[in-house]
C-alpha atoms as an extended CHARMM CRD file, in Angstrom:
* protein
*
       282  EXT
         1         1  MET       CA            126.0530000000      130.3220000000      114.2780000000  PROA      1               0.0000000000
         2         2  SER       CA            124.2340000000      131.7330000000      111.2400000000  PROA      2               0.0000000000
         3         3  ASN       CA            123.2620000000      135.3980000000      111.1000000000  PROA      3               0.0000000000
         4         4  LEU       CA            119.5890000000      136.3260000000      111.3200000000  PROA      4               0.0000000000
         5         5  GLN       CA            118.3820000000      137.2960000000      107.8440000000  PROA      5               0.0000000000
         6         6  ASN       CA            114.6370000000      137.8230000000      108.2450000000  PROA      6               0.0000000000
         7         7  LYS       CA            112.5590000000      140.1270000000      110.4200000000  PROA      7               0.0000000000
         8         8  ILE       CA            110.3250000000      138.2150000000      112.8090000000  PROA      8               0.0000000000
         9         9  ASP       CA            107.0960000000      139.2030000000      114.5650000000  PROA      9               0.0000000000
        10        10  PHE       CA            105.4010000000      136.9890000000      117.1210000000  PROA      10              0.0000000000
        11        11  THR       CA            102.2850000000      136.7870000000      119.2610000000  PROA      11              0.0000000000
        12        12  VAL       CA            101.7630000000      134.4760000000      122.2310000000  PROA      12              0.0000000000
        13        13  LEU       CA             98.3170000000      133.6530000000      123.6100000000  PROA      13              0.0000000000
        14        14  VAL       CA             98.3590000000      132.8540000000      127.3350000000  PROA      14              0.0000000000
        15        15  LYS       CA             95.5110000000      131.3720000000      129.3640000000  PROA      15              0.0000000000
        16        16  VAL       CA             95.2380000000      132.2340000000      133.0730000000  PROA      16              0.0000000000
        17        17  VAL       CA             92.9120000000      130.3260000000      135.4270000000  PROA      17              0.0000000000
        18        18  ASN       CA             92.7320000000      131.2230000000      139.1370000000  PROA      18              0.0000000000
        19        19  ALA       CA             96.2390000000      132.6900000000      139.2690000000  PROA      19              0.0000000000
        20        20  ASN       CA             98.0050000000      136.0050000000      139.7840000000  PROA      20              0.0000000000
        21        21  PRO       CA            100.0160000000      136.4160000000      136.5620000000  PROA      21              0.0000000000
        22        22  ASN       CA            101.8130000000      139.5990000000      137.6620000000  PROA      22              0.0000000000
        23        23  GLY       CA            101.1250000000      141.2710000000      141.0050000000  PROA      23              0.0000000000
        24        24  ASP       CA            101.4420000000      145.0240000000      141.4520000000  PROA      24              0.0000000000
        25        25  PRO       CA            103.5360000000      145.7700000000      144.6020000000  PROA      25              0.0000000000
        26        26  LEU       CA            102.0810000000      149.2850000000      144.7560000000  PROA      26              0.0000000000
        27        27  ASN       CA             98.5510000000      147.9050000000      144.9290000000  PROA      27              0.0000000000
        28        28  GLY       CA             98.7300000000      145.1680000000      147.5550000000  PROA      28              0.0000000000
        29        29  ASN       CA            100.1150000000      142.7010000000      144.9690000000  PROA      29              0.0000000000
        30        30  ARG       CA             96.7690000000      142.5820000000      143.1720000000  PROA      30              0.0000000000
        31        31  PRO       CA             96.9770000000      141.3940000000      139.5560000000  PROA      31              0.0000000000
        32        32  ARG       CA             97.8650000000      144.3150000000      137.3110000000  PROA      32              0.0000000000
        33        33  THR       CA             94.9880000000      145.8610000000      135.3800000000  PROA      33              0.0000000000
        34        34  THR       CA             94.4860000000      148.8500000000      133.1370000000  PROA      34              0.0000000000
        35        35  TYR       CA             91.9380000000      151.6040000000      133.8450000000  PROA      35              0.0000000000
        36        36  THR       CA             89.5140000000      149.7680000000      131.5400000000  PROA      36              0.0000000000
        37        37  GLY       CA             89.7880000000      146.5460000000      133.5680000000  PROA      37              0.0000000000
        38        38  GLN       CA             91.9860000000      144.5790000000      131.1890000000  PROA      38              0.0000000000
        39        39  GLY       CA             94.5370000000      142.2940000000      132.8040000000  PROA      39              0.0000000000
        40        40  GLU       CA             98.1560000000      143.2800000000      132.2930000000  PROA      40              0.0000000000
        41        41  ILE       CA            101.5320000000      141.5460000000      132.5140000000  PROA      41              0.0000000000
        42        42  SER       CA            104.5740000000      143.8170000000      132.3390000000  PROA      42              0.0000000000
        43        43  ASP       CA            107.2120000000      143.3000000000      129.6770000000  PROA      43              0.0000000000
        44        44  VAL       CA            109.8000000000      143.0120000000      132.4660000000  PROA      44              0.0000000000
        45        45  CYS       CA            107.8930000000      140.0680000000      133.9480000000  PROA      45              0.0000000000
        46        46  ILE       CA            107.7360000000      138.3280000000      130.5640000000  PROA      46              0.0000000000
        47        47  LYS       CA            111.4530000000      138.8660000000      129.9550000000  PROA      47              0.0000000000
        48        48  ARG       CA            112.2150000000      137.3920000000      133.3880000000  PROA      48              0.0000000000
        49        49  LYS       CA            110.3490000000      134.2140000000      132.4580000000  PROA      49              0.0000000000
        50        50  ILE       CA            112.1390000000      134.0290000000      129.1050000000  PROA      50              0.0000000000
        51        51  ARG       CA            115.4740000000      134.4270000000      130.8710000000  PROA      51              0.0000000000
        52        52  ASN       CA            114.5710000000      131.6090000000      133.2580000000  PROA      52              0.0000000000
        53        53  ARG       CA            113.7110000000      129.3550000000      130.3270000000  PROA      53              0.0000000000
        54        54  PHE       CA            117.0290000000      130.2250000000      128.6450000000  PROA      54              0.0000000000
        55        55  GLN       CA            118.7860000000      129.2880000000      131.8720000000  PROA      55              0.0000000000
        56        56  ASP       CA            116.9030000000      125.9770000000      132.0300000000  PROA      56              0.0000000000
        57        57  MET       CA            118.1780000000      125.3140000000      128.4980000000  PROA      57              0.0000000000
        58        58  GLY       CA            121.7410000000      125.6430000000      129.7670000000  PROA      58              0.0000000000
        59        59  GLU       CA            122.4260000000      129.1430000000      128.4240000000  PROA      59              0.0000000000
        60        60  SER       CA            124.5630000000      131.7180000000      130.2540000000  PROA      60              0.0000000000
        61        61  LEU       CA            122.6130000000      134.6770000000      131.6560000000  PROA      61              0.0000000000
        62        62  PHE       CA            123.7690000000      138.0780000000      132.8330000000  PROA      62              0.0000000000
        63        63  VAL       CA            120.5770000000      139.0960000000      134.6600000000  PROA      63              0.0000000000
        64        64  GLN       CA            119.9160000000      136.1300000000      136.9490000000  PROA      64              0.0000000000
        65        65  SER       CA            117.4130000000      135.8810000000      139.7860000000  PROA      65              0.0000000000
        66        66  ALA       CA            119.1260000000      135.6880000000      143.1790000000  PROA      66              0.0000000000
        67        67  ASP       CA            117.5100000000      132.3280000000      143.9280000000  PROA      67              0.0000000000
        68        68  ARG       CA            118.5740000000      130.9080000000      140.5400000000  PROA      68              0.0000000000
        69        69  SER       CA            122.1680000000      132.1390000000      140.3670000000  PROA      69              0.0000000000
        70        70  ASP       CA            124.3460000000      129.3880000000      138.8870000000  PROA      70              0.0000000000
        71        71  ASP       CA            127.7560000000      131.0630000000      138.7630000000  PROA      71              0.0000000000
        72        72  GLY       CA            128.3140000000      132.1000000000      142.3910000000  PROA      72              0.0000000000
        73        73  PHE       CA            128.0780000000      135.8590000000      141.7640000000  PROA      73              0.0000000000
        74        74  SER       CA            125.8040000000      137.8740000000      144.0390000000  PROA      74              0.0000000000
        75        75  SER       CA            125.4470000000      141.0570000000      141.9420000000  PROA      75              0.0000000000
        76        76  LEU       CA            125.4850000000      142.2520000000      138.3490000000  PROA      76              0.0000000000
        77        77  SER       CA            128.5950000000      144.3650000000      138.8900000000  PROA      77              0.0000000000
        78        78  GLU       CA            130.4990000000      141.3940000000      140.3190000000  PROA      78              0.0000000000
        79        79  ARG       CA            129.4140000000      139.2050000000      137.4180000000  PROA      79              0.0000000000
        80        80  ALA       CA            130.5220000000      141.8260000000      134.8980000000  PROA      80              0.0000000000
        81        81  ASP       CA            133.8320000000      142.6210000000      136.6430000000  PROA      81              0.0000000000
        82        82  LYS       CA            134.8650000000      138.9850000000      137.0560000000  PROA      82              0.0000000000
        83        83  THR       CA            133.7940000000      137.9050000000      133.5550000000  PROA      83              0.0000000000
        84        84  ILE       CA            134.9030000000      140.7410000000      131.2670000000  PROA      84              0.0000000000
        85        85  ILE       CA            138.4210000000      141.5050000000      132.4200000000  PROA      85              0.0000000000
        86        86  ASN       CA            140.3750000000      142.7770000000      129.4200000000  PROA      86              0.0000000000
        87        87  ALA       CA            138.2560000000      144.9620000000      127.1300000000  PROA      87              0.0000000000
        88        88  ALA       CA            140.1440000000      147.2340000000      124.7450000000  PROA      88              0.0000000000
        89        89  SER       CA            137.2130000000      149.6070000000      124.2390000000  PROA      89              0.0000000000
        90        90  LYS       CA            133.5140000000      150.0430000000      124.9460000000  PROA      90              0.0000000000
        91        91  GLU       CA            132.7570000000      148.3210000000      121.6450000000  PROA      91              0.0000000000
        92        92  ASP       CA            134.9360000000      145.3820000000      122.6610000000  PROA      92              0.0000000000
        93        93  TYR       CA            133.2330000000      145.2780000000      126.0690000000  PROA      93              0.0000000000
        94        94  ALA       CA            129.8100000000      145.1150000000      124.4110000000  PROA      94              0.0000000000
        95        95  LYS       CA            131.0140000000      142.4510000000      121.9740000000  PROA      95              0.0000000000
        96        96  GLN       CA            132.3410000000      140.2320000000      124.7650000000  PROA      96              0.0000000000
        97        97  ALA       CA            129.1310000000      140.6820000000      126.7910000000  PROA      97              0.0000000000
        98        98  CYS       CA            126.9750000000      139.6910000000      123.8070000000  PROA      98              0.0000000000
        99        99  GLU       CA            129.1100000000      136.6360000000      123.1100000000  PROA      99              0.0000000000
       100       100  LYS       CA            128.9850000000      135.5170000000      126.7310000000  PROA      100             0.0000000000
       101       101  TRP       CA            125.3360000000      136.1180000000      127.7180000000  PROA      101             0.0000000000
       102       102  ILE       CA            122.3150000000      135.2550000000      125.5920000000  PROA      102             0.0000000000
       103       103  ASP       CA            120.0280000000      137.7180000000      127.3930000000  PROA      103             0.0000000000
       104       104  VAL       CA            122.3830000000      140.6130000000      126.5800000000  PROA      104             0.0000000000
       105       105  ARG       CA            122.4100000000      139.8560000000      122.8530000000  PROA      105             0.0000000000
       106       106  THR       CA            118.6370000000      139.2640000000      122.9980000000  PROA      106             0.0000000000
       107       107  PHE       CA            117.2480000000      142.1590000000      125.0650000000  PROA      107             0.0000000000
       108       108  GLY       CA            120.2820000000      144.4430000000      125.3790000000  PROA      108             0.0000000000
       109       109  GLN       CA            121.7380000000      145.7680000000      128.6180000000  PROA      109             0.0000000000
       110       110  VAL       CA            123.1410000000      148.9160000000      130.1830000000  PROA      110             0.0000000000
       111       111  PHE       CA            126.4500000000      148.3520000000      131.9980000000  PROA      111             0.0000000000
       112       112  ALA       CA            127.0110000000      151.2360000000      134.4020000000  PROA      112             0.0000000000
       113       113  PHE       CA            129.1850000000      150.1840000000      137.3240000000  PROA      113             0.0000000000
       114       114  LYS       CA            131.7660000000      151.9670000000      139.4590000000  PROA      114             0.0000000000
       115       115  GLY       CA            135.3830000000      150.9710000000      139.0800000000  PROA      115             0.0000000000
       116       116  LYS       CA            137.5800000000      149.6380000000      141.8630000000  PROA      116             0.0000000000
       117       117  ASP       CA            138.8100000000      153.1190000000      142.7440000000  PROA      117             0.0000000000
       118       118  LYS       CA            135.2010000000      154.4370000000      142.7110000000  PROA      118             0.0000000000
       119       119  LYS       CA            136.1780000000      157.0970000000      140.1720000000  PROA      119             0.0000000000
       120       120  GLU       CA            136.5440000000      155.3050000000      136.8830000000  PROA      120             0.0000000000
       121       121  GLY       CA            133.7980000000      152.8940000000      135.9180000000  PROA      121             0.0000000000
       122       122  VAL       CA            132.0780000000      151.1410000000      133.0730000000  PROA      122             0.0000000000
       123       123  SER       CA            129.2490000000      152.7450000000      131.1350000000  PROA      123             0.0000000000
       124       124  VAL       CA            128.2970000000      150.7080000000      128.0800000000  PROA      124             0.0000000000
       125       125  GLY       CA            124.8900000000      150.4400000000      126.4300000000  PROA      125             0.0000000000
       126       126  VAL       CA            123.7770000000      147.5430000000      124.2550000000  PROA      126             0.0000000000
       127       127  ARG       CA            120.5240000000      147.7300000000      122.2830000000  PROA      127             0.0000000000
       128       128  GLY       CA            118.9010000000      144.3380000000      121.8860000000  PROA      128             0.0000000000
       129       129  PRO       CA            117.0000000000      143.1340000000      118.7970000000  PROA      129             0.0000000000
       130       130  VAL       CA            114.0550000000      141.5820000000      120.6660000000  PROA      130             0.0000000000
       131       131  SER       CA            111.3160000000      143.9410000000      121.8100000000  PROA      131             0.0000000000
       132       132  ILE       CA            108.3180000000      142.7550000000      123.8290000000  PROA      132             0.0000000000
       133       133  HSD       CA            105.1280000000      144.6440000000      124.6500000000  PROA      133             0.0000000000
       134       134  GLN       CA            103.3240000000      144.3420000000      127.9510000000  PROA      134             0.0000000000
       135       135  ALA       CA            100.6620000000      141.6280000000      127.6990000000  PROA      135             0.0000000000
       136       136  LEU       CA             96.9990000000      142.6260000000      127.8200000000  PROA      136             0.0000000000
       137       137  SER       CA             93.9640000000      140.4300000000      128.3090000000  PROA      137             0.0000000000
       138       138  CYS       CA             91.5590000000      140.2290000000      125.3730000000  PROA      138             0.0000000000
       139       139  SER       CA             88.6710000000      141.3500000000      127.6030000000  PROA      139             0.0000000000
       140       140  PRO       CA             88.3210000000      142.7430000000      131.1450000000  PROA      140             0.0000000000
       141       141  VAL       CA             89.1820000000      140.2920000000      133.9270000000  PROA      141             0.0000000000
       142       142  ASP       CA             87.4780000000      139.5470000000      137.2460000000  PROA      142             0.0000000000
       143       143  ILE       CA             89.7780000000      139.5830000000      140.2760000000  PROA      143             0.0000000000
       144       144  ASN       CA             88.8920000000      137.6140000000      143.3950000000  PROA      144             0.0000000000
       145       145  SER       CA             90.4830000000      138.0240000000      146.8180000000  PROA      145             0.0000000000
       146       146  MET       CA             90.9020000000      135.3810000000      149.5020000000  PROA      146             0.0000000000
       147       147  GLN       CA             91.6480000000      136.0100000000      153.1660000000  PROA      147             0.0000000000
       148       148  ILE       CA             94.3450000000      133.7490000000      154.5880000000  PROA      148             0.0000000000
       149       149  THR       CA             95.5460000000      133.1290000000      158.1530000000  PROA      149             0.0000000000
       150       150  LYS       CA             98.6700000000      131.8540000000      159.8680000000  PROA      150             0.0000000000
       151       151  SER       CA             98.0080000000      129.8230000000      163.0080000000  PROA      151             0.0000000000
       152       152  VAL       CA            101.6200000000      128.8270000000      163.7520000000  PROA      152             0.0000000000
       153       153  ASN       CA            103.8280000000      130.8550000000      166.0750000000  PROA      153             0.0000000000
       154       154  GLY       CA            106.4890000000      132.6810000000      164.1520000000  PROA      154             0.0000000000
       155       155  GLU       CA            108.5490000000      133.3110000000      167.3020000000  PROA      155             0.0000000000
       156       156  PRO       CA            108.7600000000      131.4290000000      170.6130000000  PROA      156             0.0000000000
       157       157  SER       CA            105.8710000000      132.4600000000      172.8720000000  PROA      157             0.0000000000
       158       158  GLU       CA            103.5520000000      131.0850000000      175.4780000000  PROA      158             0.0000000000
       159       159  GLY       CA            100.3550000000      129.6990000000      174.0870000000  PROA      159             0.0000000000
       160       160  LYS       CA             98.9760000000      130.1500000000      170.6150000000  PROA      160             0.0000000000
       161       161  SER       CA             99.6460000000      133.4420000000      168.8550000000  PROA      161             0.0000000000
       162       162  LYS       CA             96.9180000000      135.4350000000      167.2010000000  PROA      162             0.0000000000
       163       163  ASP       CA             96.2230000000      134.5370000000      163.6080000000  PROA      163             0.0000000000
       164       164  THR       CA             98.0340000000      136.7490000000      161.1400000000  PROA      164             0.0000000000
       165       165  MET       CA             95.7130000000      137.9370000000      158.4210000000  PROA      165             0.0000000000
       166       166  GLY       CA             96.7080000000      138.2280000000      154.7910000000  PROA      166             0.0000000000
       167       167  THR       CA             95.1200000000      138.3730000000      151.3440000000  PROA      167             0.0000000000
       168       168  LYS       CA             95.6900000000      136.4900000000      148.1120000000  PROA      168             0.0000000000
       169       169  HSD       CA             94.3860000000      137.8750000000      144.8350000000  PROA      169             0.0000000000
       170       170  PHE       CA             93.8370000000      135.9870000000      141.6080000000  PROA      170             0.0000000000
       171       171  VAL       CA             92.3190000000      136.3100000000      138.1480000000  PROA      171             0.0000000000
       172       172  GLU       CA             89.4060000000      133.9020000000      137.6630000000  PROA      172             0.0000000000
       173       173  PHE       CA             90.0200000000      133.5800000000      133.9330000000  PROA      173             0.0000000000
       174       174  GLY       CA             91.8830000000      135.6150000000      131.3770000000  PROA      174             0.0000000000
       175       175  LEU       CA             93.1950000000      135.2260000000      127.8470000000  PROA      175             0.0000000000
       176       176  TYR       CA             96.2960000000      137.3910000000      127.4960000000  PROA      176             0.0000000000
       177       177  ARG       CA             98.1040000000      138.3940000000      124.3240000000  PROA      177             0.0000000000
       178       178  VAL       CA            101.8950000000      138.9390000000      124.2680000000  PROA      178             0.0000000000
       179       179  ARG       CA            103.3300000000      140.7380000000      121.2440000000  PROA      179             0.0000000000
       180       180  GLY       CA            106.9420000000      141.0510000000      120.1660000000  PROA      180             0.0000000000
       181       181  SER       CA            109.3610000000      141.5140000000      117.2830000000  PROA      181             0.0000000000
       182       182  ILE       CA            112.9640000000      140.7970000000      116.3270000000  PROA      182             0.0000000000
       183       183  ASN       CA            114.9130000000      143.5350000000      114.5180000000  PROA      183             0.0000000000
       184       184  VAL       CA            117.5470000000      142.1930000000      112.1010000000  PROA      184             0.0000000000
       185       185  GLN       CA            119.6970000000      145.3350000000      112.1080000000  PROA      185             0.0000000000
       186       186  MET       CA            120.0520000000      145.1730000000      115.8960000000  PROA      186             0.0000000000
       187       187  ALA       CA            120.6120000000      141.4150000000      115.7060000000  PROA      187             0.0000000000
       188       188  GLU       CA            123.5880000000      141.9800000000      113.4230000000  PROA      188             0.0000000000
       189       189  LYS       CA            125.1600000000      144.2640000000      116.0300000000  PROA      189             0.0000000000
       190       190  THR       CA            124.6830000000      141.9400000000      119.0160000000  PROA      190             0.0000000000
       191       191  GLY       CA            125.2600000000      138.6340000000      117.2100000000  PROA      191             0.0000000000
       192       192  PHE       CA            121.7160000000      137.3600000000      117.8040000000  PROA      192             0.0000000000
       193       193  SER       CA            121.5190000000      134.4150000000      115.4100000000  PROA      193             0.0000000000
       194       194  GLU       CA            119.0120000000      132.1140000000      113.7200000000  PROA      194             0.0000000000
       195       195  GLU       CA            119.7810000000      129.5760000000      116.4420000000  PROA      195             0.0000000000
       196       196  ASP       CA            119.0290000000      132.1800000000      119.1330000000  PROA      196             0.0000000000
       197       197  ALA       CA            115.6850000000      132.9160000000      117.4500000000  PROA      197             0.0000000000
       198       198  GLU       CA            114.8000000000      129.2160000000      117.6210000000  PROA      198             0.0000000000
       199       199  LYS       CA            115.7060000000      129.1740000000      121.3230000000  PROA      199             0.0000000000
       200       200  LEU       CA            113.4840000000      132.2120000000      121.8810000000  PROA      200             0.0000000000
       201       201  LYS       CA            110.6290000000      130.4710000000      120.0780000000  PROA      201             0.0000000000
       202       202  GLU       CA            111.0180000000      127.4230000000      122.3240000000  PROA      202             0.0000000000
       203       203  ALA       CA            111.2180000000      129.6490000000      125.4250000000  PROA      203             0.0000000000
       204       204  LEU       CA            107.9360000000      131.2920000000      124.4360000000  PROA      204             0.0000000000
       205       205  ARG       CA            106.2780000000      127.9290000000      123.7790000000  PROA      205             0.0000000000
       206       206  THR       CA            107.3040000000      126.6690000000      127.2230000000  PROA      206             0.0000000000
       207       207  LEU       CA            107.0690000000      130.0250000000      129.0140000000  PROA      207             0.0000000000
       208       208  PHE       CA            105.5580000000      128.7230000000      132.2750000000  PROA      208             0.0000000000
       209       209  VAL       CA            107.5050000000      125.5000000000      132.6450000000  PROA      209             0.0000000000
       210       210  ASN       CA            109.2940000000      125.4220000000      136.0160000000  PROA      210             0.0000000000
       211       211  ASP       CA            107.5020000000      128.6440000000      137.0300000000  PROA      211             0.0000000000
       212       212  ALA       CA            104.9830000000      127.4130000000      139.6100000000  PROA      212             0.0000000000
       213       213  SER       CA            104.4900000000      129.3470000000      142.8460000000  PROA      213             0.0000000000
       214       214  ALA       CA            101.8150000000      129.9540000000      145.4720000000  PROA      214             0.0000000000
       215       215  ALA       CA            100.4330000000      132.7580000000      143.2960000000  PROA      215             0.0000000000
       216       216  ARG       CA            100.6810000000      130.6760000000      140.1100000000  PROA      216             0.0000000000
       217       217  PRO       CA             99.9830000000      127.0090000000      140.8750000000  PROA      217             0.0000000000
       218       218  ASP       CA            101.2850000000      124.5180000000      138.3390000000  PROA      218             0.0000000000
       219       219  GLY       CA             98.9080000000      124.4170000000      135.3800000000  PROA      219             0.0000000000
       220       220  SER       CA             97.1400000000      127.6970000000      136.1970000000  PROA      220             0.0000000000
       221       221  MET       CA             99.0330000000      129.5430000000      133.4470000000  PROA      221             0.0000000000
       222       222  GLU       CA             99.3900000000      128.0040000000      130.0170000000  PROA      222             0.0000000000
       223       223  VAL       CA            100.6750000000      129.0300000000      126.6080000000  PROA      223             0.0000000000
       224       224  VAL       CA             97.8430000000      128.2760000000      124.2050000000  PROA      224             0.0000000000
       225       225  SER       CA             99.7250000000      128.9950000000      120.9910000000  PROA      225             0.0000000000
       226       226  VAL       CA            102.5900000000      130.9610000000      119.4790000000  PROA      226             0.0000000000
       227       227  TYR       CA            102.1740000000      132.7780000000      116.1510000000  PROA      227             0.0000000000
       228       228  TRP       CA            105.5660000000      133.2410000000      114.4970000000  PROA      228             0.0000000000
       229       229  TRP       CA            105.7220000000      135.4420000000      111.3840000000  PROA      229             0.0000000000
       230       230  LYS       CA            109.0220000000      135.2360000000      109.4800000000  PROA      230             0.0000000000
       231       231  HSD       CA            109.2730000000      137.9030000000      106.7790000000  PROA      231             0.0000000000
       232       232  ASN       CA            111.1780000000      137.3660000000      103.5240000000  PROA      232             0.0000000000
       233       233  ASN       CA            113.5750000000      140.2910000000      104.0750000000  PROA      233             0.0000000000
       234       234  LYS       CA            115.3620000000      142.2030000000      106.8010000000  PROA      234             0.0000000000
       235       235  ILE       CA            112.9330000000      145.0910000000      107.2750000000  PROA      235             0.0000000000
       236       236  GLY       CA            109.6870000000      143.1380000000      106.8880000000  PROA      236             0.0000000000
       237       237  GLN       CA            107.0250000000      142.9740000000      104.2030000000  PROA      237             0.0000000000
       238       238  TYR       CA            104.4730000000      144.6440000000      106.5080000000  PROA      238             0.0000000000
       239       239  SER       CA            104.6980000000      146.7420000000      109.6390000000  PROA      239             0.0000000000
       240       240  ALA       CA            104.6740000000      144.9650000000      112.9930000000  PROA      240             0.0000000000
       241       241  ALA       CA            101.4160000000      146.7530000000      113.8410000000  PROA      241             0.0000000000
       242       242  LYS       CA             99.6490000000      145.3160000000      110.7740000000  PROA      242             0.0000000000
       243       243  VAL       CA            101.0300000000      141.8550000000      111.4280000000  PROA      243             0.0000000000
       244       244  HSD       CA             99.9690000000      141.8130000000      115.0790000000  PROA      244             0.0000000000
       245       245  ASP       CA             96.5320000000      143.2420000000      114.2330000000  PROA      245             0.0000000000
       246       246  SER       CA             95.9530000000      140.4420000000      111.7200000000  PROA      246             0.0000000000
       247       247  LEU       CA             95.1440000000      138.1580000000      114.6530000000  PROA      247             0.0000000000
       248       248  LYS       CA             91.5570000000      139.0480000000      115.5400000000  PROA      248             0.0000000000
       249       249  ILE       CA             90.2200000000      137.9390000000      118.9390000000  PROA      249             0.0000000000
       250       250  SER       CA             86.6710000000      138.7030000000      120.0840000000  PROA      250             0.0000000000
       251       251  LEU       CA             84.0400000000      137.3010000000      122.3960000000  PROA      251             0.0000000000
       252       252  LYS       CA             81.4950000000      134.9810000000      120.8400000000  PROA      252             0.0000000000
       253       253  GLU       CA             78.0360000000      136.4000000000      120.3760000000  PROA      253             0.0000000000
       254       254  GLY       CA             76.0250000000      136.2020000000      123.5790000000  PROA      254             0.0000000000
       255       255  THR       CA             79.0850000000      135.8330000000      125.8410000000  PROA      255             0.0000000000
       256       256  LEU       CA             79.4180000000      138.5610000000      128.4490000000  PROA      256             0.0000000000
       257       257  ILE       CA             81.9440000000      137.0890000000      130.8800000000  PROA      257             0.0000000000
       258       258  PRO       CA             84.3730000000      134.5430000000      129.3880000000  PROA      258             0.0000000000
       259       259  SER       CA             85.2370000000      131.4970000000      131.4780000000  PROA      259             0.0000000000
       260       260  SER       CA             87.3310000000      129.5600000000      128.9380000000  PROA      260             0.0000000000
       261       261  ILE       CA             89.1300000000      130.0350000000      125.6580000000  PROA      261             0.0000000000
       262       262  ASP       CA             86.1160000000      128.4750000000      123.9230000000  PROA      262             0.0000000000
       263       263  ASP       CA             84.2310000000      131.7180000000      124.6260000000  PROA      263             0.0000000000
       264       264  TYR       CA             86.4200000000      133.5480000000      122.0960000000  PROA      264             0.0000000000
       265       265  GLU       CA             86.4460000000      133.7380000000      118.3170000000  PROA      265             0.0000000000
       266       266  ILE       CA             90.0600000000      133.6350000000      117.1320000000  PROA      266             0.0000000000
       267       267  GLU       CA             90.4900000000      134.5620000000      113.4800000000  PROA      267             0.0000000000
       268       268  LEU       CA             93.7540000000      134.9500000000      111.5900000000  PROA      268             0.0000000000
       269       269  GLN       CA             93.7880000000      137.3130000000      108.6270000000  PROA      269             0.0000000000
       270       270  GLU       CA             96.5690000000      135.8510000000      106.5010000000  PROA      270             0.0000000000
       271       271  PHE       CA             98.6180000000      137.9090000000      104.0920000000  PROA      271             0.0000000000
       272       272  PRO       CA             99.1870000000      136.2980000000      100.6510000000  PROA      272             0.0000000000
       273       273  ASP       CA            102.9570000000      136.1700000000      101.0230000000  PROA      273             0.0000000000
       274       274  LEU       CA            103.3340000000      136.0170000000      104.8180000000  PROA      274             0.0000000000
       275       275  LYS       CA            101.8740000000      133.0690000000      106.6950000000  PROA      275             0.0000000000
       276       276  PRO       CA            102.7780000000      132.4320000000      110.3360000000  PROA      276             0.0000000000
       277       277  GLU       CA            104.0470000000      129.2530000000      111.8540000000  PROA      277             0.0000000000
       278       278  ILE       CA            101.5310000000      128.3420000000      114.5460000000  PROA      278             0.0000000000
       279       279  ILE       CA            103.0340000000      126.3920000000      117.4570000000  PROA      279             0.0000000000
       280       280  GLN       CA            100.8900000000      124.8880000000      120.1760000000  PROA      280             0.0000000000
       281       281  GLY       CA            101.9680000000      125.4280000000      123.7750000000  PROA      281             0.0000000000
       282       282  ILE       CA            103.3220000000      122.5890000000      125.8350000000  PROA      282             0.0000000000
């Protein structure tokens, strides 16, 4: 695999229609919002979806969902203990972990597990080259709630049980923006390669493939486009903040509550020597 030579910044535009993109467990699983009413998707949630896409591509993952485990291990410590057996040092441990698992060399990982005798253990930190911000909607979102009932007995009983009440919450419409960057210096340390960057780009383009659920019906969340800026050097021609801010998104004149992406003006301020690759979502 070829070493990454150029800093990369990226932005992903995501459309949400009647779905809960990221529920907040501390708020009745309502879609996350900021104090100003903007919709929010945590960076952890986005990384989980990227990991799932990597796994669908046939890559080995360290942090796997319990319902998607493909190697028979039931915990992170078991996966680490049974995979990395003979490490000469912490540096060697980190090197083996990065070579084995794409998510470790992408996002980094902290290995802090007790040893077999419960006294000596592993404590190794890996800093990953890919950083991702939490996603924010381009304007405040409206959240609707729906009462639901269960009219089937959960346990054996005489007669019909009382309906069990519940609530589903969803965003009517939202255009979310995901921002991220790839640091070449960190990539050199973890072994994150040009090929890994291409896999990440494809994972972002297909972020919601194989991700349907009751809260996110198939087709309710869609990647509109991916903006992929590849600088001509390792540290970048411009700061990530300037690059991300070059994509201007605003409501069209006269629009108060957006109901589709057509209600937005999307303008790209291009730099003379840095033009993004624009990839349409699947």
